[in-house]
C-alpha positions in Angstrom: 67.1 108.9 110.9 69.9 107.5 108.7 73.3 108.9 108.9 74.2 108.0 105.2 72.7 107.2 102.0 70.5 108.8 99.3 66.8 109.8 99.5 65.0 111.0 96.6 61.6 112.9 96.3 60.0 112.2 93.1 57.1 113.5 91.4 55.9 116.0 88.6 56.0 119.9 88.9 53.6 121.0 91.7 53.3 117.7 93.3 54.6 119.0 96.6 58.1 117.7 96.4 59.7 120.7 97.8 57.3 120.8 100.6 58.1 117.4 101.7 61.8 117.9 101.3 61.6 120.9 103.6 59.6 119.0 106.2 62.0 116.2 106.2 65.0 118.8 106.7 62.9 120.5 109.4 62.7 117.3 111.1 66.3 116.6 111.0 67.0 120.2 112.2 64.5 119.9 115.1 65.8 116.5 116.4 69.3 115.7 115.5 72.6 118.0 116.0 74.7 118.4 112.9 75.5 120.5 109.8 73.1 120.8 107.2 74.0 122.3 103.8 71.4 123.0 101.0 72.1 124.0 97.5 68.8 125.2 95.7 67.6 127.0 92.9 66.0 129.1 94.2 65.7 128.8 98.0 61.9 128.2 98.8 61.9 127.7 102.5 64.0 129.5 105.0 65.4 126.9 107.9 66.5 128.5 111.0 69.1 127.1 113.1 67.7 124.7 115.8 69.3 121.6 116.8 71.5 121.7 113.7 73.3 124.5 111.8 71.6 125.0 108.5 73.6 126.9 105.7 71.4 127.4 102.7 73.1 128.4 99.2 71.0 129.8 96.3 72.4 129.3 92.9 73.2 132.5 91.1 73.2 134.4 94.5 75.8 132.5 96.8 77.3 130.2 94.1 77.7 130.3 90.4 76.2 127.0 89.7 75.2 123.7 91.1 78.5 122.2 90.0 80.6 124.7 91.7 78.8 124.6 94.8 78.8 120.7 95.0 82.3 120.7 94.3 83.0 122.8 97.6 80.3 121.1 99.7 82.6 118.4 101.3 85.1 121.0 102.6 82.4 122.3 105.0 82.1 119.1 106.9 78.3 118.6 106.4 76.1 115.7 107.9 73.0 116.2 105.6 73.4 117.5 102.0 70.2 118.7 100.2 70.5 119.3 96.5 67.3 121.2 95.1 67.0 119.0 92.0 69.0 116.4 90.2 68.8 117.4 86.3 71.9 115.8 84.9 74.7 113.2 85.3 77.2 115.3 87.1 74.8 116.1 89.7 73.8 112.5 90.1 77.5 111.7 90.4 78.0 114.1 93.4 74.9 112.9 95.1 76.1 109.3 94.9 79.4 110.5 96.1 78.1 112.2 99.1 76.3 109.2 100.0 79.3 106.8 99.5 81.2 109.0 101.8 79.2 108.8 104.9 76.7 111.6 104.3 72.8 111.6 104.0 72.2 113.3 100.5 68.5 114.3 99.8 67.4 115.7 96.6 64.3 115.6 94.0 63.9 114.3 90.7 61.1 114.8 88.0 59.6 111.4 87.3 56.1 109.9 87.8 57.1 106.9 89.9 60.1 105.2 91.4 60.5 102.9 88.4 60.5 105.8 86.1 63.0 107.6 88.5 65.4 104.8 88.2 65.2 104.6 84.5 65.9 108.2 84.4 68.9 108.0 86.5 70.2 105.1 84.4 69.8 106.9 81.2 71.9 109.9 82.6 75.0 107.4 82.2 76.5 106.0 79.0 76.3 102.1 78.6 79.8 101.5 79.7 79.2 103.5 83.0 75.8 101.5 83.9 77.4 98.5 85.8 79.1 100.8 88.3 76.2 103.1 88.7 73.8 100.1 89.5 76.3 99.0 92.2 76.5 102.3 93.7 72.7 102.8 93.6 72.0 99.5 95.2 74.5 100.1 98.0 73.3 103.8 98.6 69.8 104.0 98.1 67.8 104.6 101.1 64.3 105.4 99.8 62.4 106.8 96.8 59.2 108.8 98.0 56.9 109.6 94.9 54.0 111.7 95.3 51.0 113.1 93.5 48.3 115.6 94.5 44.9 114.2 94.1 41.7 116.3 94.0 39.4 115.2 97.0 35.5 115.2 97.2 35.5 118.4 99.1 37.4 120.2 96.4 40.6 120.2 98.1 43.9 118.1 97.4 45.5 115.3 99.2 48.9 113.6 98.6 49.0 110.1 97.1 52.3 108.5 98.2 54.6 105.6 96.8 57.4 104.6 99.0 60.3 102.4 97.8 62.9 101.4 100.6 66.2 100.2 99.8 65.7 96.9 101.5 68.3 93.9 100.7 65.7 92.5 97.9 65.4 96.0 96.5 69.2 96.5 96.3 69.6 93.1 94.7 67.0 93.9 91.7 68.9 97.3 91.3 72.2 95.5 91.2 71.1 93.2 88.5 69.3 95.9 86.4 66.0 94.2 86.9 63.9 97.6 87.5 60.8 95.9 86.0 60.8 93.6 88.9 60.5 96.2 91.7 56.9 97.1 91.6 56.0 93.4 92.4 58.4 93.6 95.5 56.8 96.9 96.7 53.3 95.3 96.4 54.4 92.4 98.7 56.4 94.6 101.0 53.6 96.7 102.8 54.6 95.2 106.1 58.1 96.8 105.5 56.8 100.3 105.0 56.6 100.3 101.0 53.6 101.3 99.3 52.8 101.5 95.5 50.7 104.3 94.0 47.7 102.1 93.4 47.7 101.1 97.0 47.9 104.6 98.1 44.9 105.4 96.0 42.8 102.7 97.1 43.5 103.7 100.6 42.3 107.3 100.0 39.2 106.0 98.1 38.8 103.5 101.1 38.6 106.6 103.4 36.3 108.5 101.4 38.6 111.2 100.5 38.8 110.7 96.8 36.3 109.6 94.4 36.6 106.2 92.4 36.8 108.1 89.2 40.1 110.3 90.4 41.5 107.0 91.9 41.3 105.2 88.6 42.3 108.4 86.7 45.7 108.6 88.5 46.3 104.9 88.8 49.5 103.1 87.3 47.3 100.3 86.5 43.7 101.3 86.5 42.5 97.6 85.7 44.1 96.3 88.8 42.9 99.2 91.0 39.4 98.9 89.6 39.7 94.8 90.5 40.7 95.7 93.9 37.9 98.3 94.7 35.4 95.7 93.1 36.7 93.0 95.5 36.5 95.2 98.4 32.9 96.2 97.5 32.0 92.5 97.4 32.5 92.3 101.2 29.4 94.4 101.7 31.5 97.3 103.5 31.4 101.0 102.1 34.5 103.2 102.4 32.6 105.3 105.1 31.7 102.3 107.2 35.3 101.0 107.0 36.6 104.3 108.3 34.0 104.5 111.1 34.8 101.0 112.2 38.5 101.5 112.4 39.3 99.9 109.0 42.7 100.6 107.4 43.1 104.4 107.0 45.9 106.8 106.4 48.1 107.8 103.5 50.6 104.8 104.2 53.5 107.1 104.6 55.9 105.3 106.7 59.5 106.1 105.4 61.9 104.4 107.7 65.3 106.1 107.7 66.7 104.6 110.9 70.0 102.9 110.7 70.0 99.0 110.8 71.6 98.2 114.0 72.9 94.9 112.7 74.8 96.5 110.0 77.8 98.4 111.4 78.6 100.0 108.1 75.4 101.9 107.7 
């Protein structure tokens, strides 16, 4: 896993952000030695010490506020810092500062997708601060993982996951403030581990897990997804046939957080 940078889990209330966050912390705790600090309101999952030492602090119980806890965090020499949710500019400033000083900072943000999350972060800051913000984001963003829980054909729910990785191309777009161009790069970067919501929904439909109606209802671009489904159908292969024959399946979640060995600064 990455040793530094910013990873944000994005989604609406009830989309499973906290569960995914807890799973990532547990993975780090199980596989890497270090010191993990969490600041949460409230603490939703209890983490026992495994390979790492995990100190969980609850706002209102162990600390008076997010801001007070964040100011004291670096004194405890953490390797990983989890912030329960980024709600304002001050918390975002702390998250970026942690990433810039060589820590891995993980948090959640309320937004529907990566583009909306970036817009919300930018709007936390006044106009005169935005050039510096964009530079900080471009240098420190490791990933945005956006998720939605979609009703399945068997009356359960499954996660549709969008993945934005902080590749050099994405970093350049963020630095220039060209947020609208990010979606196109994501669509062309599946081989790097990126995935849009519409591609995630298409894969779930292709597997037969969700109906076409649910896929289109939750799509960012229903017209584009409808066209993709139509073109797939013209190949004469049903979703179930594709699954049986070993066609493309899976959620597409492939969050690459390993360090780039060619970059000694990462």
